[in-house]
C-alpha positions in Angstrom: -20.5 -43.1 62.3 -17.3 -41.4 59.8 -14.2 -40.4 62.1 -11.5 -38.6 60.9 -8.5 -38.7 62.6 -5.4 -35.7 61.9 -2.1 -36.8 63.7 2.0 -36.1 62.5 2.4 -39.8 62.4 1.2 -42.9 62.3 2.2 -46.6 61.8 4.0 -48.1 59.5 6.1 -44.8 61.2 7.3 -45.2 64.7 6.7 -43.0 67.1 4.6 -42.9 70.7 1.7 -40.8 68.2 1.8 -43.1 66.0 1.2 -46.6 68.1 -1.6 -45.1 70.0 -3.1 -43.0 67.5 -3.5 -46.5 65.1 -4.5 -48.9 68.3 -7.0 -46.3 69.1 -8.3 -47.0 65.3 -7.7 -50.2 65.2 -9.6 -50.4 68.7 -12.7 -48.5 67.7 -13.0 -50.2 64.5 -13.1 -53.9 66.4 -16.0 -52.5 69.1 -18.2 -51.3 65.8 -17.1 -51.9 61.9 -20.2 -49.9 61.0 -17.3 -46.7 62.1 -15.5 -45.1 58.9 -12.0 -44.0 59.9 -10.0 -41.9 57.7 -6.3 -41.2 59.0 -5.1 -38.4 57.7 -0.9 -37.6 57.9 1.4 -34.9 57.3 5.1 -33.8 59.1 7.5 -31.9 56.5 10.2 -34.1 57.8 8.8 -37.7 56.4 10.6 -40.0 55.0 8.2 -39.9 51.9 5.9 -43.3 52.4 3.2 -44.0 50.1 0.1 -41.7 49.7 -2.4 -44.3 51.7 1.0 -47.0 53.3 -1.1 -47.6 56.7 -4.5 -47.9 55.1 -5.9 -51.3 56.3 -9.6 -53.1 56.3 -12.1 -49.7 57.3 -8.8 -47.5 57.9 -7.8 -45.5 55.1 -4.9 -43.6 55.3 -4.3 -40.6 53.6 -0.3 -39.4 53.5 0.5 -35.7 53.0 3.2 -34.5 51.0 6.0 -31.5 51.8 6.8 -30.3 48.0 9.0 -27.5 47.0 9.9 -26.1 50.8 12.4 -27.5 53.2 11.9 -29.2 56.1 13.8 -26.8 57.7 11.0 -24.2 56.4 8.4 -25.6 58.5 10.0 -26.2 62.4 9.8 -25.1 65.0 6.5 -27.4 64.3 4.2 -26.4 67.2 5.2 -22.7 66.9 5.8 -22.5 62.5 2.7 -19.9 60.9 3.3 -21.6 57.2 2.8 -25.1 59.1 0.0 -24.5 60.6 -1.9 -22.5 57.3 -0.6 -26.1 55.7 -2.9 -28.0 58.7 -5.7 -25.7 57.9 -5.9 -26.2 54.3 -5.2 -30.0 54.9 -7.8 -29.7 57.8 -10.7 -27.8 55.2 -10.2 -30.0 51.8 -10.5 -33.3 54.6 -13.7 -32.0 56.3 -15.7 -30.7 53.1 -14.9 -34.5 51.3 -15.0 -37.1 53.6 -18.2 -35.4 56.2 -17.3 -36.6 59.2 -19.3 -37.0 62.1 -16.4 -36.4 64.7 -13.0 -35.2 63.8 -9.7 -36.1 66.6 -6.6 -34.5 66.4 -3.5 -35.5 68.3 -1.0 -33.1 69.6 2.1 -32.6 69.8 2.6 -31.0 67.6 0.0 -27.6 67.7 -1.0 -27.4 64.4 -2.9 -30.2 64.0 -5.5 -29.2 66.6 -4.6 -25.6 66.6 -5.9 -25.9 62.5 -9.0 -27.8 63.5 -10.3 -25.3 65.7 -10.1 -23.0 63.0 -11.4 -24.6 60.6 -14.3 -25.8 62.8 -14.7 -21.9 63.2 -15.0 -21.3 59.2 -18.2 -22.8 58.4 -19.0 -25.3 56.1 -19.5 -28.4 57.1 -20.4 -29.0 60.7 -19.2 -31.8 63.2 -17.8 -32.3 66.5 -14.1 -32.8 67.5 -12.0 -34.6 70.1 -8.5 -33.7 71.1 -6.0 -36.1 72.2 -3.4 -34.5 74.3 -0.7 -36.5 75.2 2.4 -33.8 76.5 2.2 -30.4 78.4 4.4 -29.1 75.4 3.8 -25.4 75.9 5.4 -26.4 79.1 8.4 -27.9 77.4 9.4 -24.9 75.2 9.4 -22.4 78.0 11.7 -24.4 79.8 13.7 -24.5 76.9 13.5 -20.7 76.5 15.0 -20.3 79.5 18.2 -21.5 78.6 18.7 -19.9 75.7 19.9 -15.8 75.0 18.2 -13.1 75.4 17.5 -12.9 71.7 16.3 -16.5 71.4 14.8 -16.8 74.7 12.1 -14.2 73.9 11.0 -14.5 71.0 10.7 -17.7 71.7 8.0 -17.3 74.5 6.3 -15.1 73.1 5.2 -17.5 69.9 4.8 -20.1 72.6 2.3 -17.9 73.9 0.7 -17.0 70.8 0.6 -20.3 69.8 -0.9 -21.9 73.2 -3.4 -19.6 73.7 -4.7 -21.0 69.9 -4.5 -24.7 71.6 -6.0 -23.8 75.2 -9.3 -22.1 72.6 -9.3 -25.7 70.6 -9.2 -27.4 73.8 -12.0 -25.1 75.3 -13.9 -25.4 72.1 -13.6 -29.1 72.0 -16.3 -31.6 72.7 -14.1 -34.1 75.1 -10.3 -34.0 75.4 -8.9 -37.3 75.9 -5.2 -37.4 77.6 -2.5 -39.4 79.1 -2.2 -39.4 83.1 -4.4 -38.3 85.8 -2.3 -35.1 86.7 -2.8 -33.7 82.5 -6.6 -34.3 83.2 -6.9 -31.9 86.4 -5.1 -29.7 84.6 -7.0 -29.9 81.7 -10.3 -29.9 83.6 -10.0 -26.3 84.3 -9.9 -25.6 80.4 -12.6 -27.9 79.2 -14.7 -30.4 81.8 -15.0 -33.2 79.9 -11.5 -34.6 80.1 -11.1 -38.4 79.8 -8.4 -40.6 80.8 -7.1 -42.6 77.7 -3.4 -44.0 79.1 -0.7 -44.7 77.7 0.4 -48.7 78.3 0.6 -51.8 76.9 -1.3 -53.4 73.7 -1.3 -57.0 75.5 -2.4 -58.6 72.4 0.5 -57.7 70.1 2.7 -58.3 72.5 1.3 -62.1 73.1 1.5 -62.4 68.9 4.9 -61.3 68.9 6.0 -63.9 72.0 4.4 -66.7 70.1 7.3 -68.2 68.1 9.2 -66.2 69.7 13.5 -66.8 68.4 15.9 -64.7 70.0 18.7 -65.7 67.9 16.9 -65.5 65.0 15.6 -61.9 66.3 19.3 -60.8 66.6 20.0 -61.6 63.4 17.7 -60.2 61.4 19.5 -56.8 62.2 22.7 -58.0 62.3 23.0 -58.0 66.2 25.9 -60.5 67.6 24.6 -62.7 70.8 25.8 -60.9 73.7 24.1 -59.3 76.2 22.0 -56.5 75.1 20.7 -53.1 76.2 18.1 -51.5 74.2 17.2 -47.8 73.9 13.6 -47.3 71.6 13.1 -43.4 70.9 12.8 -40.5 68.7 16.2 -38.6 68.9 15.5 -35.3 67.9 13.3 -35.4 71.3 15.2 -32.6 73.5 14.5 -34.4 76.4 16.3 -37.5 75.7 19.8 -38.1 76.0 20.6 -42.1 74.9 24.2 -41.3 74.6 24.8 -40.6 78.7 25.6 -44.6 78.7 28.0 -45.2 76.2 30.7 -44.2 78.6 29.4 -47.0 81.7 29.5 -49.2 78.3 32.9 -48.8 77.6 34.4 -49.1 81.1 32.6 -52.5 81.6 33.6 -53.5 78.4 37.4 -53.0 79.6 36.4 -54.8 82.7 35.1 -57.7 80.3 31.2 -57.6 80.3 30.3 -58.6 76.5 27.2 -56.3 75.9 25.7 -54.3 73.2 23.9 -51.5 73.2 20.6 -51.5 70.5 19.3 -48.3 69.3 16.6 -47.5 67.8 14.8 -44.6 66.7 16.4 -42.3 63.9 16.9 -37.7 65.2 19.5 -36.0 65.0 21.3 -37.6 68.0 22.4 -40.2 66.3 25.2 -38.1 65.0 26.6 -38.3 68.8 25.6 -41.4 69.7 27.7 -42.5 66.4 30.3 -39.3 67.4 30.8 -40.4 70.8 31.2 -44.2 70.5 33.6 -43.8 67.8 35.0 -41.7 70.5 34.9 -44.3 73.0 35.9 -47.3 70.5 33.3 -49.0 70.6 31.8 -48.9 67.8 31.2 -52.6 66.9 28.9 -52.5 70.3 27.3 -49.6 69.5 23.9 -51.3 66.9 22.1 -47.9 65.6 19.3 -49.2 63.9 17.2 -46.6 63.0 13.2 -47.0 62.5 11.5 -50.6 62.9 8.6 -51.2 62.3 6.7 -51.7 65.5 6.6 -55.5 65.2 9.8 -55.5 64.9 10.7 -52.9 67.8 8.8 -55.9 69.6 10.8 -58.6 68.5 13.6 -56.8 70.0 12.6 -55.6 73.1 12.0 -59.2 73.8 15.0 -60.0 73.1 17.1 -57.3 74.9 18.4 -58.2 78.4 17.7 -54.7 79.7 16.7 -51.3 78.8 17.6 -47.2 79.4 15.7 -44.8 79.8 16.7 -41.2 80.4 14.6 -38.1 80.9 15.9 -34.5 81.3 17.3 -32.6 84.3 13.9 -30.9 85.9 12.1 -31.7 83.0 8.7 -29.7 83.6 7.0 -32.8 82.9 8.9 -35.3 84.9 6.5 -35.4 87.6 3.8 -37.2 85.9 4.9 -38.3 82.0 6.0 -42.0 81.4 6.7 -42.7 77.7 4.9 -45.6 76.2 8.5 -47.3 75.6 8.7 -47.5 79.4 5.1 -49.4 79.5 6.9 -51.8 76.8 9.9 -52.5 78.8 8.0 -53.3 82.0 5.5 -55.7 79.2 8.8 -57.2 77.9 9.6 -57.9 81.4 13.3 -56.0 81.3 15.0 -54.6 84.1 15.3 -50.6 83.3 18.1 -48.4 84.1 16.6 -44.8 84.9 18.9 -41.5 84.2 16.4 -38.9 86.0 15.0 -36.7 88.1 14.4 -39.0 91.8 11.4 -37.8 92.1 10.1 -38.4 88.1 7.7 -40.5 87.5 9.1 -43.2 85.5 11.6 -43.3 88.5 8.9 -44.0 91.1 7.5 -46.3 89.1 10.5 -48.5 88.4 11.6 -48.2 92.0 8.3 -49.3 93.6 8.3 -52.2 91.5 12.2 -53.4 91.7 12.5 -53.3 88.1 15.6 -51.5 88.0 17.9 -48.7 89.1 17.6 -45.4 89.1 20.5 -42.5 88.7 19.5 -39.2 89.4 21.6 -36.2 87.2 23.5 -35.4 90.3 24.8 -38.5 90.5 25.9 -39.6 86.9 29.2 -41.3 88.2 26.9 -43.8 89.7 25.3 -44.7 86.1 28.2 -47.5 85.5 27.9 -49.1 88.9 23.8 -48.7 88.2 24.2 -50.7 84.8 26.5 -53.5 86.7 24.2 -53.9 89.5 21.3 -55.1 86.8 23.6 -57.1 85.3 25.0 -59.0 87.6 21.6 -59.3 90.0 19.2 -60.0 86.8 17.8 -62.9 88.0 16.7 -60.9 91.0 15.1 -58.0 88.8 13.5 -60.2 86.5 11.9 -62.0 89.3 10.6 -58.9 90.6 9.2 -57.9 87.1 7.5 -61.6 86.3 5.9 -61.0 90.2 4.5 -57.7 89.5 3.5 -58.5 85.6 0.3 -59.7 86.3 -0.7 -56.4 88.6 1.3 -53.9 85.9 -0.7 -55.9 82.7 -3.9 -54.9 84.2 -3.1 -51.5 85.6 -1.7 -50.3 82.0 -4.1 -52.6 79.5 -4.1 -49.4 76.8 -7.5 -50.4 75.6 -9.3 -50.3 78.8 -9.0 -46.3 77.8 -9.9 -46.3 74.5 -13.0 -48.6 75.4 -13.6 -45.7 77.5 -13.0 -43.4 74.5 -15.8 -45.7 72.5 -18.1 -46.1 75.6 -18.3 -42.0 75.4 -18.1 -40.6 72.1 -19.4 -43.4 69.4 -21.9 -45.5 71.6 -23.8 -42.5 73.0 -23.0 -39.6 70.7 -20.8 -36.4 70.9 -22.4 -34.6 73.3 -23.3 -37.5 76.2 -21.0 -38.3 78.5 -20.3 -40.3 81.4 -18.3 -39.7 84.0 
């Protein structure tokens, strides 16, 4: 079988998407070495990786690059018709050259999936396609539009309605849809009954491999981090629903009380400037390490070298009740107590609370963030004990490979038209 995958990012780029898609590709290859996989990647804001960087045995990576247009001309990536045109050209060329049996495209952004749908309607080589639907970005964009002035609000909502309608047509026409949680699965089944649950979670084999011979001091030294209590944040600094800078003032206050704490941020994007500026204003720039992008293995080493993690999710985020970021599972897998800033009813707050894995603070009580951080630092042995006790259960529950194996059984072994329940 020949499998073609369309994605915005792929390893060595670090994002929830790149980690998820790379593990899918590797796991499917492990299950059946006769599967040929080609991953086609295009991110107009990408950092210019080599055309085949990320390729490995049995997985061919082809990176497309923006040549003339500035990145701003292709923003926002889910609503920009010019980016859709780029992806449509890519989709038609790759389908005709590779002649896949099956194509998988992931969203967000919308463009790879909608381009794939349009390519499937234009004739030429026939193929089945799958949509990997990870976020309800349509709702997120509408929520963002509501906060804008009317002259931005209504054009933004109109563009979202148009592009989302194409996305929903793509979902309806897919041979199957994979998604990350049961809430999204239930909603998607209103559009397409063939929705497989492939949750985000832990790559247990990778974690065990990183843990073998792990040296905390060496991991910190490698990134130039001084040996102190380490709080870590992992994530895309372009995402509007995160606020990694929210913990800077509590760090300042605790430093004044004598706590020796450093804050390590892995990721890149426009919020990096906010972090730099605010840490300078507070005079704690020597405690804040903005490391940019790291390989996934390097990121996991730094998680294992940390003492706790920080996670935020925007107040009123439309996905908060069901969405749990991949990094949260990785925090838990590394047995890190988590300081959460999110709505009380958010899925991540419930996960942390139910497992005694940290402290959750609501946006209405942000003044309690400092006390929450202090509580974890002062009672880290309690939280780590809770995580140790729950680890076997959490590892079994969030083993990402289980969902990928279900995808394999349904879509590879039995063919695109045959599905198990």
